[in-house]
C-alpha positions in Angstrom: -11.2 23.9 -5.6 -12.7 20.4 -5.3 -11.1 18.0 -2.9 -11.1 14.3 -2.4 -12.2 12.9 1.0 -9.9 10.0 1.7 -10.3 7.3 4.2 -7.6 4.7 4.7 -8.9 1.6 6.6 -7.6 -1.8 7.7 -9.8 -4.5 9.3 -8.6 -3.4 12.8 -8.6 0.4 12.6 -9.0 3.7 10.7 -5.4 4.5 9.6 -6.1 8.0 8.1 -8.7 10.4 7.1 -7.7 13.4 4.9 -8.8 15.9 2.3 -6.5 16.2 -0.7 -6.5 17.2 -4.4 -4.4 14.2 -5.4 -4.1 10.5 -4.4 -1.6 7.9 -5.7 -2.6 4.3 -5.1 -0.9 1.0 -6.0 -3.5 -0.9 -8.0 -3.2 -4.5 -8.9 -1.7 -3.8 -12.3 0.2 -0.6 -11.6 -0.2 2.8 -9.9 -3.4 4.9 -10.2 -3.6 8.7 -9.8 -6.9 10.0 -8.5 -8.0 13.6 -8.9 -11.3 15.3 -7.9 -14.0 14.5 -10.3 -12.6 11.1 -11.1 -15.1 8.6 -12.4 -16.5 6.0 -9.9 -14.9 2.7 -9.8 -13.7 -0.2 -7.5 -10.5 -2.0 -7.9 -8.1 -4.4 -6.2 -5.1 -2.9 -4.4 -1.6 -4.1 -5.1 1.5 -3.8 -2.9 3.2 -0.4 -2.7 3.2 3.2 -1.8 0.0 5.1 -1.0 0.5 8.9 -1.3 -2.1 11.4 0.0 -1.4 14.8 -1.6 1.6 16.0 -3.5 5.2 15.2 -2.4 5.8 13.0 0.6 3.6 14.5 3.2 1.5 11.5 3.9 3.0 8.2 2.6 1.9 4.7 3.6 2.9 1.2 2.8 -0.3 -0.7 1.7 -0.8 -4.3 0.7 -3.9 -6.1 -0.4 -7.5 -5.0 -0.3 -9.7 -2.7 -2.4 -10.1 0.9 -3.5 -13.5 2.5 -3.9 -13.9 5.9 -5.7 -17.3 7.5 -5.6 -18.3 11.1 -5.9 -14.9 12.5 -4.6 -15.0 10.1 -1.7 -12.2 7.5 -1.8 -12.0 4.6 0.6 -8.9 2.5 0.7 -9.7 -0.8 2.4 -6.3 -2.3 2.8 -5.2 -5.6 4.4 -2.2 -3.8 5.6 -1.6 0.0 5.8 1.5 1.3 7.6 2.7 5.0 7.8 6.3 5.1 6.8 7.7 6.0 10.2 6.0 2.9 11.7 7.5 0.4 9.3 9.5 -2.2 11.3 12.7 -2.5 9.3 14.1 -5.4 11.3 10.8 -7.4 10.8 10.9 -6.6 7.1 14.6 -7.8 6.8 13.6 -11.1 8.6 10.6 -11.6 6.3 12.8 -11.0 3.3 15.3 -13.7 4.5 12.5 -16.2 5.2 11.0 -15.6 1.7 14.4 -16.0 0.0 15.1 -19.2 2.0 11.7 -20.6 0.9 12.5 -19.8 -2.8 15.9 -21.4 -2.5 14.6 -24.7 -1.1 12.9 -25.7 -4.4 10.8 -28.3 -2.6 7.2 -28.1 -1.4 7.4 -24.3 -1.2 4.4 -22.2 -2.3 6.4 -20.1 -4.8 3.6 -17.5 -5.4 3.3 -16.9 -1.6 7.0 -16.7 -1.2 7.3 -14.2 -4.1 4.5 -12.1 -2.6 6.2 -12.1 0.8 9.5 -11.1 -0.8 7.8 -8.2 -2.7 6.0 -7.0 0.5 9.3 -7.2 2.5 11.3 -5.3 -0.3 8.7 -2.5 -0.6 8.7 -2.0 3.2 12.5 -1.8 3.2 12.6 0.6 0.2 9.9 2.9 1.8 11.5 2.8 5.3 14.9 3.8 3.8 13.3 6.9 2.4 11.7 7.8 5.8 15.1 7.9 7.4 
């Protein structure tokens, strides 16, 4: 059976390399399912859960970056990629508080940045709760 060769990269390191028959990736406009033989494409990553394989074997929080699919080679070039067990729950809770405070101020706050920070913090908390 054909497999995907998956590499998950951040600017500072190689986070994961794996062979699999299924990959779920958060795209900018929603989740994408990638199977062997998928057509080649490049797309922007969203914020969410990256799953390598069926079930919850290898799950990562990813945020920002790009996905490249070409001839069963998949490269996830993420701004941030964290395995579930490494998510810092306390840091995510603090980031959520800061984002909510910025949104409540209704002054010179960059609303889009605060909403993005809130979404990243909430996703980290949701995923870390599952890892417990």
